[in-house]
Wavefront OBJ file of the C-alpha trace (Angstrom):
o trace
v -337.219 -61.104 -88.232
v -340.098 -58.657 -88.325
v -343.547 -60.008 -86.994
v -345.482 -59.006 -90.284
v -343.187 -61.376 -92.446
v -341.953 -59.003 -95.164
v -338.304 -59.569 -94.727
v -336.362 -60.378 -97.768
v -333.623 -61.332 -95.445
v -334.623 -64.574 -94.318
v -331.586 -66.789 -93.892
v -330.781 -70.142 -95.492
v -332.346 -72.216 -92.748
v -335.385 -70.110 -92.134
v -336.140 -70.257 -95.995
v -335.567 -74.248 -96.120
v -337.781 -74.861 -93.205
v -340.628 -72.429 -94.850
v -339.920 -74.420 -97.938
v -340.577 -77.621 -96.332
v -343.729 -76.563 -94.774
v -344.928 -75.250 -98.232
v -344.245 -78.693 -99.811
v -346.644 -80.142 -97.431
v -346.179 -83.554 -95.052
v -344.997 -81.015 -91.999
v -346.760 -81.295 -88.683
v -346.645 -78.660 -85.557
v -347.058 -79.904 -82.006
v -349.689 -77.908 -80.438
v -348.054 -75.957 -77.719
v -346.880 -72.516 -76.945
v -343.372 -73.099 -78.759
v -344.519 -75.691 -81.410
v -342.019 -78.252 -82.487
v -341.918 -79.371 -86.350
v -342.109 -82.688 -87.966
v -341.288 -83.171 -91.810
v -342.383 -86.629 -93.144
v -342.606 -87.871 -89.334
v -339.279 -86.746 -88.341
v -338.311 -84.221 -86.009
v -336.826 -80.944 -87.475
v -333.087 -80.587 -86.404
v -333.362 -76.702 -85.775
v -336.456 -76.084 -83.282
v -334.912 -72.701 -82.954
v -335.327 -71.674 -85.939
v -339.075 -73.350 -85.764
v -339.883 -71.631 -82.953
v -338.757 -68.150 -84.564
v -340.894 -68.841 -87.732
v -343.939 -69.424 -85.391
v -343.698 -66.620 -83.570
v -343.077 -64.267 -86.602
v -346.292 -65.414 -88.018
v -344.651 -67.150 -90.965
v -346.094 -70.871 -90.286
v -348.759 -71.979 -88.032
v -350.969 -75.099 -87.231
v -353.685 -75.746 -90.031
v -356.394 -76.290 -87.088
v -356.516 -76.275 -83.305
v -355.401 -79.706 -81.909
v -354.998 -81.183 -78.306
v -352.070 -80.185 -76.192
v -349.049 -81.860 -77.300
v -350.764 -83.271 -80.368
v -349.340 -82.798 -83.774
v -351.432 -81.263 -86.738
v -350.644 -80.425 -90.383
v -348.323 -77.109 -90.599
v -348.958 -74.212 -93.290
v -347.521 -71.077 -94.392
v -349.437 -68.106 -93.312
v -349.822 -65.514 -95.801
v -347.064 -63.613 -94.388
v -345.071 -66.960 -94.953
v -345.970 -66.833 -98.437
v -345.258 -63.560 -98.640
v -341.611 -63.921 -97.290
v -341.171 -67.160 -99.686
v -342.351 -64.327 -102.590
v -345.268 -67.104 -103.490
v -347.745 -64.450 -102.366
v -347.813 -60.696 -103.737
v -346.696 -58.389 -101.158
v -349.513 -56.112 -99.440
v -349.611 -52.644 -101.292
l 1 2 3 4 5 6 7 8 9 10 11 12 13 14 15 16 17 18 19 20 21 22 23 24 25 26 27 28 29 30 31 32 33 34 35 36 37 38 39 40 41 42 43 44 45 46 47 48 49 50 51 52 53 54 55 56 57 58 59 60 61 62 63 64 65 66 67 68 69 70 71 72 73 74 75 76 77 78 79 80 81 82 83 84 85 86 87 88 89
């Protein structure tokens, strides 16, 4: 997965995770390898979450305390990967 989020080849699990974040109600832990919670429940595939975070497709909405949870958001790269934001020219 490229770091710029312009990969049209997201796998099903990556796309589903991005969609869950896009729908709201997702939180990331504030850590170097963030964990994702959706509607209060831990995401069962943290490896995918770590890949999406490292690729810059999801991010915390704002800084938080180490280990705390903050809302998760799609970055512009994440929106482009889902096709909800036009590609850069």
